[in-house]
C-alpha positions in Angstrom: -19.8 -0.4 15.6 -19.9 -2.8 12.7 -20.7 -6.4 13.7 -19.0 -9.2 11.8 -20.4 -12.6 11.2 -18.5 -15.6 12.5 -16.6 -16.1 9.2 -15.7 -12.5 8.9 -14.5 -12.2 12.5 -12.3 -15.3 12.1 -10.9 -14.1 8.8 -10.2 -10.7 10.3 -8.4 -12.2 13.3 -6.4 -14.5 11.0 -5.3 -11.6 8.8 -4.5 -9.4 11.9 -2.3 -12.3 13.4 -0.5 -12.7 10.1 0.3 -9.0 9.9 1.4 -8.8 13.5 3.7 -11.8 13.1 5.1 -10.8 9.7 8.8 -10.2 9.1 9.9 -6.8 7.9 10.1 -8.2 4.3 6.8 -9.9 4.7 5.2 -6.7 6.0 6.6 -4.6 3.1 5.3 -7.1 0.5 1.9 -7.1 2.2 1.7 -3.3 2.1 2.6 -3.3 -1.6 0.0 -6.0 -2.3 -2.7 -4.1 -0.6 -1.6 -0.8 -2.3 -1.9 -2.4 -5.8 -5.2 -4.0 -4.7 -6.5 -0.6 -3.7 -5.5 0.9 -7.1 -7.1 -1.9 -9.0 -10.4 -1.5 -7.0 -10.2 2.3 -7.5 -9.7 1.9 -11.2 -12.8 -0.4 -11.6 -14.8 2.0 -9.5 -13.7 4.9 -11.6 -14.7 3.1 -14.8 -18.2 2.5 -13.4 -18.3 6.0 -12.0 -18.7 4.7 -8.4 -17.0 7.7 -7.0 -17.4 6.9 -3.3 -15.7 3.5 -3.7 -13.0 5.0 -6.0 -12.3 7.7 -3.4 -12.2 5.3 -0.5 -9.6 3.1 -2.3 -7.5 6.0 -3.5 -7.5 7.5 0.1 -6.4 4.1 1.5 -3.7 3.8 -1.1 -2.5 7.3 0.0 -2.4 6.1 3.6 -0.3 3.1 2.6 2.1 5.4 0.8 2.3 7.7 3.8 3.3 4.6 5.9 5.9 3.6 3.4 7.3 7.2 3.3 7.4 7.5 7.1 9.3 4.3 7.5 11.9 4.8 4.8 15.3 5.4 6.3 16.8 8.1 4.1 19.8 8.4 6.4 21.1 4.9 5.9 20.4 4.0 2.2 21.8 5.8 -0.8 18.7 4.9 -2.9 16.2 6.2 -0.3 16.0 9.7 -1.7 15.0 8.4 -5.1 12.4 6.1 -3.7 11.1 8.9 -1.5 10.7 11.1 -4.6 8.8 8.3 -6.4 6.5 7.8 -3.4 5.9 11.6 -3.2 5.1 11.8 -7.0 2.7 8.8 -6.8 1.0 10.1 -3.7 0.4 13.5 -5.3 -0.8 11.8 -8.5 -3.3 9.8 -6.5 -4.6 12.9 -4.9 -5.1 14.3 -8.4 -6.7 11.0 -9.6 -9.2 11.3 -6.8 -10.0 15.0 -7.1 -10.3 15.0 -10.9 -11.7 11.5 -11.1 -9.0 10.6 -13.6 -8.7 6.8 -14.2 -5.5 7.4 -16.3 -3.7 8.8 -13.3 -4.7 5.8 -11.2 -3.4 3.5 -13.9 -0.2 5.4 -14.2 0.4 5.0 -10.4 -0.2 1.2 -10.6 2.2 0.9 -13.6 4.9 2.8 -11.6 4.4 0.7 -8.4 3.9 -2.8 -9.9 7.6 -3.3 -10.8 8.5 -2.3 -7.3 6.0 -4.7 -5.8 7.5 -7.5 -7.9 11.0 -6.5 -6.9 10.2 -6.5 -3.2 8.6 -9.9 -3.5 11.6 -11.3 -5.4 14.0 -9.8 -2.8 11.9 -11.2 0.1 11.7 -14.7 -1.5 15.5 -14.9 -2.1 16.5 -13.3 1.2 18.1 -10.3 -0.4 18.3 -7.1 1.6 15.4 -4.8 1.4 15.7 -1.0 1.8 16.2 0.0 5.4 12.9 0.8 7.0 11.9 1.6 10.5 9.3 -1.2 10.9 8.6 0.1 14.4 7.1 3.2 12.8 4.7 1.3 10.6 1.1 1.0 11.5 0.4 -2.1 9.3 -2.9 -3.2 10.9 -4.8 -0.1 10.0 -3.4 0.4 6.5 -3.9 -3.3 5.6 -7.5 -2.9 6.5 -7.6 -5.2 9.5 -7.8 -4.5 13.2 
């Protein structure tokens, strides 16, 4: 098992506590932030041909998308089917970005998701309703990289 130094252990505990106490809106924005961070890291790794790092980040991004997809309540929100289609497209494109080592596909996914990330942050900040999600179905600690 990986041993953390004192600082890393305290940081990990702080992040885990923040995730576990987050509101649904806060959790959604954290997931989007981490998703875009994974894509940025993957893009840099693809540019430098660091394929193991690129793959790890692309796989983690796919895990986050799977969580977002599994929590989306398509039965209670008219826009859910469209968002689900978008998630499905991005997830498949990330698989292709990983298997073909295609930096352009990674960039395309980030460009698709960034406006959504911004919209969720704005909605959360202003208290607007977010799309119905089943937050009990989310496994945020693992997909946010803590825990």
